[in-house]
C-alpha positions in Angstrom: -89.6 -34.3 30.9 -88.7 -32.1 28.1 -89.2 -33.7 24.6 -87.0 -32.5 21.8 -88.3 -33.3 18.3 -85.9 -33.3 15.4 -86.4 -33.9 11.7 -84.5 -36.1 9.3 -81.5 -33.7 9.2 -80.6 -35.0 12.7 -79.7 -38.3 11.1 -77.1 -36.6 9.0 -75.6 -35.0 12.2 -75.6 -38.5 13.8 -73.7 -40.1 10.9 -71.2 -37.2 10.9 -70.4 -37.6 14.6 -70.9 -41.3 15.3 -67.6 -43.1 15.8 -68.8 -46.6 15.0 -69.7 -45.4 11.5 -66.3 -43.9 11.1 -64.8 -47.2 12.1 -66.9 -48.9 9.5 -65.5 -46.4 6.9 -62.0 -47.5 7.9 -63.0 -51.1 7.4 -64.2 -50.4 3.9 -60.9 -49.0 2.8 -60.1 -52.2 1.0 -63.6 -52.8 -0.3 -64.2 -53.4 -4.0 -64.0 -50.2 -6.1 -66.0 -51.8 -8.9 -69.4 -50.1 -9.3 -72.3 -52.6 -9.1 -73.9 -53.5 -12.4 -76.7 -55.6 -10.7 -78.8 -54.8 -7.7 -80.1 -58.1 -6.3 -82.9 -57.7 -3.9 -83.6 -60.5 -1.4 -87.4 -60.9 -1.5 -87.8 -60.2 2.2 -85.7 -57.0 1.9 -88.1 -55.7 -0.8 -91.4 -56.6 0.7 -90.5 -55.3 4.2 -89.7 -51.9 2.8 -92.9 -51.8 0.8 -95.0 -53.0 3.7 -93.5 -50.3 5.9 -94.6 -47.6 3.5 -98.0 -49.1 3.2 -98.6 -49.3 6.9 -97.8 -45.6 7.2 -99.0 -44.3 3.9 -99.9 -40.9 5.3 -96.5 -40.4 6.8 -92.9 -40.1 5.6 -91.1 -43.4 6.3 -87.4 -44.1 6.5 -85.5 -47.3 6.7 -82.1 -48.8 6.0 -81.0 -51.5 3.6 -78.2 -53.9 4.6 -76.3 -56.3 2.4 -73.0 -56.9 0.8 -71.1 -56.1 -2.4 -69.3 -58.8 -4.4 -67.8 -58.0 -7.7 -70.4 -56.3 -9.9 -73.3 -57.3 -7.7 -74.8 -55.4 -4.8 -76.8 -57.9 -2.7 -79.5 -56.2 -0.7 -80.4 -58.8 1.8 -82.6 -57.1 4.4 -84.4 -53.9 5.2 -84.6 -52.3 8.6 -87.7 -50.1 9.2 -86.8 -47.1 11.3 -89.2 -44.2 11.5 -92.6 -42.9 10.4 -92.7 -39.8 12.6 -90.4 -37.1 13.8 -87.9 -38.8 15.9 -86.4 -38.2 19.3 -82.8 -37.3 18.7 -81.1 -39.7 21.1 -83.3 -42.6 20.0 -82.5 -42.0 16.4 -78.8 -42.3 17.2 -79.4 -45.5 19.2 -81.3 -47.1 16.3 -78.5 -46.5 13.9 -76.0 -47.9 16.4 -78.1 -51.0 16.8 -78.3 -51.5 13.0 -74.5 -51.4 13.0 -74.3 -53.9 15.8 -76.8 -56.2 13.9 -74.5 -56.0 10.8 -71.4 -57.0 12.9 -73.2 -60.2 13.9 -73.0 -61.4 10.3 -69.6 -61.2 8.5 -69.7 -59.1 5.4 -73.0 -57.4 6.2 -73.1 -53.6 6.2 -75.4 -50.7 5.6 -75.6 -50.4 1.8 -78.3 -47.8 1.4 -81.7 -46.4 2.5 -85.3 -46.3 1.4 -88.0 -43.7 2.0 -91.5 -42.8 1.0 -93.6 -39.7 1.3 -97.3 -39.3 1.4 -97.4 -37.0 -1.5 -96.6 -38.1 -5.1 -93.0 -37.1 -5.2 -89.8 -38.8 -6.4 -87.6 -36.0 -5.0 -84.5 -37.3 -3.3 -83.6 -34.0 -1.6 -85.2 -34.8 1.8 -82.8 -37.7 2.4 -79.8 -36.8 0.2 -77.7 -35.6 3.0 -78.3 -38.8 4.9 -77.5 -40.9 1.8 -74.3 -39.0 1.1 -73.1 -39.8 4.6 -73.9 -43.5 4.0 -71.9 -43.2 0.8 -68.9 -41.9 2.8 -68.9 -45.2 4.7 -69.9 -47.5 1.8 -68.6 -46.3 -1.6 -71.5 -47.7 -3.6 -74.4 -46.6 -1.4 -77.9 -46.6 -2.8 -81.1 -44.7 -2.0 -84.5 -46.0 -3.1 -87.7 -44.0 -3.4 -90.8 -46.1 -3.0 -93.3 -45.5 -5.8 -96.6 -46.7 -4.5 -98.4 -46.1 -7.8 -96.7 -49.2 -9.2 -97.9 -51.6 -6.6 -101.4 -52.2 -8.1 -99.7 -53.1 -11.4 -97.4 -55.6 -9.6 -94.4 -53.8 -10.9 -91.1 -53.1 -9.0 -92.2 -50.2 -6.9 -88.9 -48.4 -6.3 -86.7 -45.9 -8.1 -83.0 -46.2 -7.2 -79.9 -44.1 -7.3 -76.4 -45.3 -6.7 -73.4 -43.2 -5.6 -70.8 -43.6 -8.4 -67.7 -41.5 -9.0 -68.7 -38.8 -6.5 -72.2 -38.3 -7.9 -75.7 -39.9 -7.7 -76.8 -41.8 -10.8 -80.1 -43.4 -11.5 -80.2 -47.2 -11.3 -81.5 -48.6 -14.6 -84.6 -50.7 -14.3 -82.9 -53.7 -16.0 -80.1 -53.7 -13.4 -82.5 -54.7 -10.6 -83.2 -58.4 -10.1 -86.4 -59.5 -8.4 -88.7 -62.2 -9.6 -92.2 -61.6 -10.8 -93.4 -64.2 -8.3 -92.1 -62.0 -5.5 -94.1 -59.0 -6.9 -97.2 -61.1 -7.0 -96.7 -62.3 -3.4 -96.0 -58.7 -2.3 -99.4 -57.7 -3.8 -101.0 -60.6 -2.0 -99.5 -59.7 1.3 -100.8 -56.1 0.9 -104.3 -57.2 -0.1 -104.4 -59.3 3.0 -103.2 -56.3 5.0 -100.2 -58.2 6.4 -98.4 -54.9 6.4 -100.1 -54.0 9.6 -97.9 -56.5 11.3 -94.6 -54.9 10.4 -92.8 -53.1 13.3 -90.4 -50.2 13.0 -88.1 -48.6 15.5 -90.8 -46.0 16.3 -93.1 -48.8 17.3 -90.4 -50.4 19.4 -89.9 -47.1 21.3 -93.6 -47.3 22.3 -93.6 -51.0 23.2 -90.1 -52.5 23.8 -91.5 -56.0 23.4 -92.0 -55.4 19.7 -89.2 -56.8 17.5 -88.2 -54.1 15.0 -86.0 -56.5 13.1 -89.2 -58.4 12.2 -87.5 -61.8 12.4 -90.9 -63.7 12.5 -92.8 -61.6 10.1 -92.9 -64.2 7.3 -93.5 -67.4 9.2 -95.3 -70.2 7.4 -96.5 -69.9 3.8 -95.7 -66.2 3.4 -92.0 -66.9 4.3 -91.8 -69.9 2.0 -93.2 -67.9 -0.9 -90.8 -65.1 -0.4 -87.6 -67.1 -0.4 -85.3 -66.7 -3.4 -85.2 -69.6 -5.8 -82.6 -72.3 -5.0 -79.2 -71.6 -6.4 -79.4 -67.8 -6.0 
């Protein structure tokens, strides 16, 4: 069979043409217009994105963040690893539709942004900006996060974020991100133990359909307990 390879620009085409995303945009008409002041990462959302980039450190990786917006807080509750290779166009479309379906299973959950990492030392957002802008059309305070692997050995928050505010992308201040130091330490531990080899993205699922690309069981046992947010959050 003929194989058609497309680059990340196809994702922009998908978001433009896909009706379910348009429907999501309609549902967001009454969403809060207050820009977030705090970006609260669930520990699992953060560590999954970092592990995805570590597993495929020599490739460009792309994933989505899902969560909810309440008042001045954007809660980023999970990350969905998508790709680490050039993607088959139809499967790229299917993966996004499945993320939307996953969000509909939890009231209030929606795609709130994306993350990506590149094998070269670059913080340039241009490769995914078209994708991020389409996400912003459907969620008014969309974010995009570049993974900065150089900060991982120092146990620092290893992402640089931008938020779509008043029709332009603005940098997210470091002090606007909430993630405990203990989570950064546990992330470092998971990397040192090479647990990132266990994470599955949609690319992997296409190769072996038995692999769960939502990674529901990734943090069973002690790892899961250590990555849970403190009680009361």
